[in-house]
C-alpha positions as CSV (number, residue, x, y, z in Angstrom):
1,M,-0.2,0.0,0.1
2,T,1.9,3.1,-1.2
3,A,1.5,6.6,0.2
4,D,0.0,8.1,-2.7
5,A,-2.3,5.4,-3.2
6,L,-3.7,6.0,0.6
7,A,-5.5,9.1,1.8
8,S,-6.4,9.8,5.3
9,Q,-8.6,12.0,7.7
10,A,-7.6,13.3,11.0
11,P,-9.7,12.5,13.9
12,T,-13.6,13.7,13.8
13,A,-16.1,14.5,16.4
14,A,-17.9,11.8,18.1
15,P,-21.2,11.3,16.2
16,L,-22.0,7.7,17.5
17,G,-22.0,8.2,21.2
18,S,-20.4,6.0,23.7
19,G,-20.1,2.2,23.2
20,A,-17.5,-0.4,22.1
21,P,-14.5,0.4,19.9
22,V,-15.3,-1.0,16.4
23,L,-14.0,-1.0,12.8
24,A,-15.9,0.0,10.1
25,F,-15.5,-0.4,6.1
26,D,-17.4,0.8,3.3
27,V,-16.4,-0.8,-0.1
28,G,-17.2,1.2,-3.0
29,G,-16.7,0.5,-6.9
30,T,-13.7,3.1,-6.9
31,D,-12.5,3.5,-3.3
32,T,-12.7,1.8,-0.2
33,K,-12.9,3.8,3.2
34,A,-12.0,2.2,6.6
35,A,-12.6,3.9,10.0
36,L,-11.5,3.1,13.6
37,V,-14.2,4.1,16.2
38,D,-13.2,4.6,19.6
39,A,-15.5,4.2,22.9
40,D,-16.5,7.7,22.9
41,G,-17.9,7.3,19.4
42,R,-15.4,9.3,17.6
43,L,-13.9,8.4,14.4
44,V,-10.1,8.3,15.4
45,R,-8.9,7.9,11.9
46,V,-10.5,7.3,8.4
47,L,-8.4,5.9,5.6
48,R,-9.3,5.5,2.0
49,I,-7.7,3.3,-0.7
50,P,-8.5,2.2,-4.2
51,T,-10.9,-0.7,-4.1
52,P,-8.9,-3.7,-5.7
53,H,-10.2,-5.2,-8.8
54,A,-9.1,-8.7,-9.6
55,G,-11.9,-10.3,-11.7
56,E,-13.4,-13.2,-10.0
57,A,-10.8,-12.7,-7.3
58,T,-11.7,-9.4,-6.2
59,G,-13.9,-10.6,-3.0
60,D,-10.7,-12.0,-1.6
61,A,-8.6,-9.1,-2.8
62,V,-11.1,-6.7,-0.7
63,V,-10.9,-9.0,2.4
64,D,-6.8,-8.8,2.2
65,A,-7.4,-4.9,1.8
66,I,-9.7,-4.7,4.8
67,A,-7.3,-7.0,6.9
68,G,-4.3,-4.6,6.1
69,L,-6.1,-1.5,6.9
70,A,-7.2,-3.3,10.1
71,A,-3.5,-3.9,10.8
72,R,-2.6,-0.5,10.2
73,F,-5.1,0.9,12.7
74,T,-3.7,-1.4,15.4
75,A,-0.3,0.0,14.7
76,E,-1.1,3.4,14.6
77,H,-3.5,3.3,17.8
78,P,-2.7,0.4,20.0
79,D,-4.9,1.9,22.7
80,V,-7.9,1.4,20.7
81,V,-9.2,-2.3,20.6
82,P,-11.9,-3.2,18.3
83,Q,-14.5,-5.7,19.5
84,A,-16.4,-6.0,16.2
85,A,-16.4,-4.7,12.6
86,G,-18.9,-3.6,10.2
87,L,-18.5,-4.0,6.5
88,L,-20.6,-2.7,3.6
89,V,-20.3,-3.8,0.0
90,P,-22.0,-2.8,-3.2
91,G,-24.2,-4.9,-5.5
92,H,-26.9,-7.7,-4.8
93,V,-26.1,-8.3,-1.1
94,D,-27.8,-11.0,1.2
95,D,-27.4,-9.6,4.5
96,A,-28.8,-12.6,6.5
97,A,-26.5,-15.0,4.6
98,G,-23.5,-12.4,4.7
99,V,-23.0,-13.1,1.1
100,G,-22.2,-10.6,-1.7
101,V,-24.4,-12.3,-4.3
102,F,-23.4,-10.1,-7.4
103,A,-21.7,-7.2,-8.2
104,E,-21.4,-6.3,-11.9
105,N,-18.8,-3.8,-11.6
106,L,-16.7,-5.7,-9.3
107,G,-16.8,-9.3,-10.7
108,W,-17.9,-11.3,-7.5
109,H,-20.5,-13.9,-7.4
110,D,-21.9,-15.5,-4.1
111,F,-18.9,-14.5,-2.3
112,P,-19.1,-15.4,1.7
113,F,-17.8,-11.9,2.8
114,R,-18.9,-12.0,6.1
115,D,-17.2,-15.4,7.1
116,R,-14.0,-14.3,5.3
117,A,-14.0,-11.2,7.1
118,E,-14.5,-12.7,10.4
119,Q,-11.6,-15.0,9.5
120,A,-9.2,-12.4,8.4
121,L,-9.9,-9.8,11.4
122,G,-10.7,-12.2,14.1
123,L,-13.8,-10.3,15.0
124,P,-17.6,-10.6,14.7
125,V,-18.6,-8.9,11.5
126,S,-21.8,-7.3,10.4
127,F,-22.4,-7.3,6.8
128,S,-24.9,-5.4,4.8
129,H,-25.1,-3.1,1.5
130,D,-23.3,0.1,1.3
131,V,-26.5,2.2,0.7
132,R,-28.5,0.5,3.4
133,G,-25.6,1.2,5.7
134,A,-25.4,4.8,4.8
135,G,-29.1,4.9,5.1
136,E,-29.1,3.5,8.8
137,A,-26.9,6.5,9.6
138,E,-28.9,9.0,8.3
139,H,-31.9,7.3,10.0
140,R,-30.5,7.0,13.3
141,L,-28.5,10.2,13.5
142,G,-29.0,12.4,10.5
143,A,-31.9,13.9,8.4
144,A,-34.3,10.7,8.5
145,A,-34.1,10.5,12.1
146,P,-37.7,12.2,12.5
147,Y,-39.4,9.9,10.3
148,R,-40.6,6.1,10.7
149,D,-41.6,5.8,7.1
150,V,-38.8,7.1,4.9
151,V,-36.6,6.2,1.9
152,V,-33.0,7.5,1.7
153,M,-31.7,7.4,-1.8
154,A,-28.3,7.6,-2.9
155,I,-27.6,9.1,-6.5
156,G,-24.0,8.9,-7.4
157,T,-22.2,6.5,-10.0
158,G,-25.4,4.4,-9.5
159,I,-28.7,4.8,-7.8
160,A,-30.2,2.8,-4.9
161,G,-32.3,3.3,-1.7
162,A,-32.8,2.2,1.9
163,V,-36.4,1.8,2.8
164,F,-37.7,2.1,6.2
165,V,-41.3,1.0,7.1
166,D,-42.5,1.8,10.6
167,G,-39.2,2.7,11.6
168,R,-37.6,-0.7,10.6
169,L,-35.1,-1.2,7.7
170,Y,-36.9,-3.4,4.9
171,T,-34.4,-5.5,3.0
172,G,-36.7,-7.8,0.9
173,G,-33.8,-10.4,1.0
174,G,-31.4,-8.2,-0.2
175,M,-33.5,-6.9,-3.1
176,A,-35.4,-4.0,-1.8
177,G,-34.3,-0.6,-2.6
178,E,-32.9,-1.1,-6.0
179,M,-34.5,2.0,-7.7
180,G,-32.0,2.6,-10.0
181,H,-33.0,-0.4,-12.0
182,S,-36.8,0.6,-12.2
183,R,-37.5,1.4,-16.4
184,V,-38.4,5.1,-16.4
185,A,-37.5,5.7,-20.4
186,D,-37.2,3.9,-23.6
187,G,-33.3,4.1,-23.3
188,P,-30.6,3.9,-23.0
189,V,-29.3,0.5,-22.3
190,C,-28.1,0.0,-18.5
191,A,-25.2,-1.9,-17.4
192,C,-27.6,-4.5,-15.8
193,G,-28.7,-5.3,-19.3
194,G,-32.4,-3.5,-18.9
195,I,-33.6,-0.6,-21.2
196,G,-34.1,2.8,-19.7
197,C,-33.2,2.1,-16.0
198,L,-33.3,5.1,-13.9
199,E,-29.3,4.7,-13.4
200,A,-28.7,4.6,-16.8
201,V,-30.8,8.1,-17.3
202,A,-30.4,10.0,-13.9
203,S,-27.1,8.7,-12.2
204,A,-24.2,11.3,-12.0
205,A,-22.2,9.2,-14.2
206,S,-25.0,8.7,-16.7
207,I,-25.6,12.5,-16.9
208,A,-22.1,13.2,-17.7
209,R,-22.0,10.0,-20.2
210,R,-25.2,11.1,-22.1
211,Y,-24.1,14.8,-22.4
212,N,-20.6,13.9,-23.8
213,A,-22.2,11.7,-26.4
214,A,-25.0,14.1,-27.3
215,A,-22.6,17.2,-27.4
216,G,-19.2,15.8,-28.6
217,A,-17.7,16.9,-25.2
218,D,-15.5,15.2,-22.5
219,V,-17.2,16.6,-19.3
220,P,-16.0,14.7,-16.2
221,G,-19.2,14.8,-14.1
222,A,-22.6,15.9,-13.7
223,R,-21.6,19.1,-12.0
224,E,-20.2,20.4,-15.3
225,V,-23.3,19.5,-17.1
226,L,-25.5,21.6,-14.6
227,E,-23.1,24.2,-14.9
228,R,-23.5,24.5,-18.7
229,A,-27.2,24.0,-18.4
230,Q,-27.3,27.1,-16.1
231,H,-25.2,29.0,-18.8
232,E,-27.8,28.3,-21.5
233,D,-26.3,25.1,-23.1
234,A,-29.4,23.5,-24.8
235,V,-28.0,20.0,-24.8
236,A,-27.0,20.3,-21.3
237,Q,-30.6,21.5,-20.5
238,R,-32.3,18.7,-22.3
239,V,-30.0,15.9,-20.5
240,W,-30.5,17.6,-17.1
241,E,-34.2,17.9,-17.6
242,S,-34.7,14.4,-18.7
243,A,-32.7,13.2,-15.6
244,L,-35.1,15.4,-13.4
245,D,-38.3,13.8,-15.1
246,A,-36.8,10.3,-15.0
247,L,-36.4,10.8,-11.0
248,A,-39.7,12.3,-10.4
249,L,-41.1,9.5,-12.4
250,D,-39.4,6.9,-10.5
251,L,-40.0,8.7,-7.0
252,S,-43.9,8.7,-8.0
253,H,-43.8,5.1,-8.1
254,T,-41.9,5.0,-4.6
255,V,-44.7,7.5,-3.1
256,A,-47.6,5.3,-4.6
257,L,-46.6,2.0,-3.2
258,L,-44.8,3.1,0.2
259,A,-46.5,6.6,0.8
260,P,-43.2,7.6,2.8
261,E,-43.3,10.8,4.9
262,A,-40.0,12.0,3.5
263,I,-37.4,11.0,1.0
264,V,-33.8,11.8,1.9
265,I,-31.2,12.1,-0.9
266,G,-27.6,11.8,-0.9
267,G,-24.8,10.9,-3.0
268,G,-22.8,13.3,-5.4
269,L,-26.0,14.6,-7.3
270,A,-27.3,15.8,-4.0
271,Q,-24.8,18.4,-3.9
272,A,-26.5,20.1,-6.6
273,G,-28.6,21.6,-3.7
274,P,-31.7,23.8,-4.9
275,A,-30.8,23.0,-8.4
276,L,-31.9,19.2,-7.8
277,F,-34.4,19.6,-5.0
278,E,-36.7,22.6,-6.1
279,P,-37.4,21.2,-9.8
280,L,-37.6,17.8,-8.5
281,A,-40.3,18.6,-5.8
282,A,-41.9,20.4,-8.5
283,K,-42.1,17.9,-11.1
284,L,-43.0,15.2,-8.6
285,D,-45.7,17.2,-7.3
286,G,-47.1,17.6,-10.7
287,I,-47.1,13.7,-11.3
288,L,-49.0,12.9,-7.9
289,T,-52.7,13.4,-7.3
290,F,-54.2,12.2,-3.9
291,H,-51.0,10.8,-2.6
292,R,-49.2,11.8,0.3
293,R,-46.5,14.4,-0.8
294,P,-43.2,13.4,0.9
295,V,-40.8,16.0,2.3
296,L,-37.7,16.1,0.0
297,L,-34.5,16.3,2.2
298,P,-30.6,16.6,1.7
299,A,-28.8,13.8,3.5
300,S,-27.0,15.4,6.5
301,I,-24.4,12.9,7.7
302,G,-21.9,13.7,4.8
303,E,-19.1,11.8,3.1
304,N,-18.5,9.3,6.1
305,A,-22.2,8.0,6.2
306,G,-21.3,4.7,5.0
307,V,-18.4,4.0,7.7
308,I,-20.6,5.5,10.4
309,G,-23.5,3.2,9.4
310,A,-21.2,0.0,9.3
311,A,-19.8,1.3,12.8
312,L,-23.6,1.4,14.0
313,R,-24.1,-2.0,12.5
314,A,-21.1,-3.4,14.3
315,R,-22.0,-2.1,17.8
316,D,-25.6,-3.8,17.2
317,L,-23.9,-6.8,16.9
318,L,-22.2,-6.6,20.5
319,V,-25.4,-5.5,22.0
320,T,-27.4,-8.5,20.4
321,A,-24.9,-11.2,20.8
322,P,-25.6,-13.9,23.4
323,A,-23.7,-13.7,26.4
324,P,-20.6,-16.2,26.6
325,E,-21.3,-19.5,28.5
326,P,-19.6,-19.3,32.0
327,A,-16.6,-21.2,32.6
328,S,-16.8,-24.5,34.4
């Protein structure tokens, strides 16, 4: 692990409150973030490294990487002794079985993450989907906290959501919240093989990709497309408006099915602020009739939502674990 391959953050405030020291890992398609949380709930150190890509061996490479990060934490902070770990990964995730079922961009199939991570770390490990973990942080500590029926939606490279019904996370066997793969248009083709999926139209990556294809440009992201739309670039305006239309249509389906009190939106696209939230709310209101109008809110936890959610889940493991048998 080279110095320029690894970024770190200094200790931050104590958002989690007192509890057991834990490790937290949030694996993304591009980067993996790790945090060491102390007994006061302080993020003692947050590290970020490139997520290893090794084809069918990526699952093993990820486990090796988090074991290396854990060893670094131990070496640098021997006074903080983790008692459990939380691990989040993208793709189709079976929380109960502890298995990464499929990740189209990372190459694993039916990989037993929880068991392998427990072996590598020597700790009990809580395992879940990256957006569900970040959603739990928002629901317990952030913008979604006041609501019992709420959807936390992340719009970044992909699109997914964490669904809370009556205050409880609903996973649907690992398949709930795949909002990015509902059909909202007649095209383009999505990475999943579907046609006109929300993710292919309105994710931050797809907004840039569609603009570049239509304009013959080479902008790096959705932020630049929005900036061009705000400066009267007709192609950028069409791409941005079509993304908002697709998001509003998808959210209308979510509202019709679940009637959430609020929809909290995070991820890179949420950084657009009022340029996203105001027209999106107006478009959604124009589709709905008798339905409950949810409040649309920006996520509030920030870039560490994933590792905070993983840490919360790790602490939950220790609270719910059975007491050890007394020595005979």
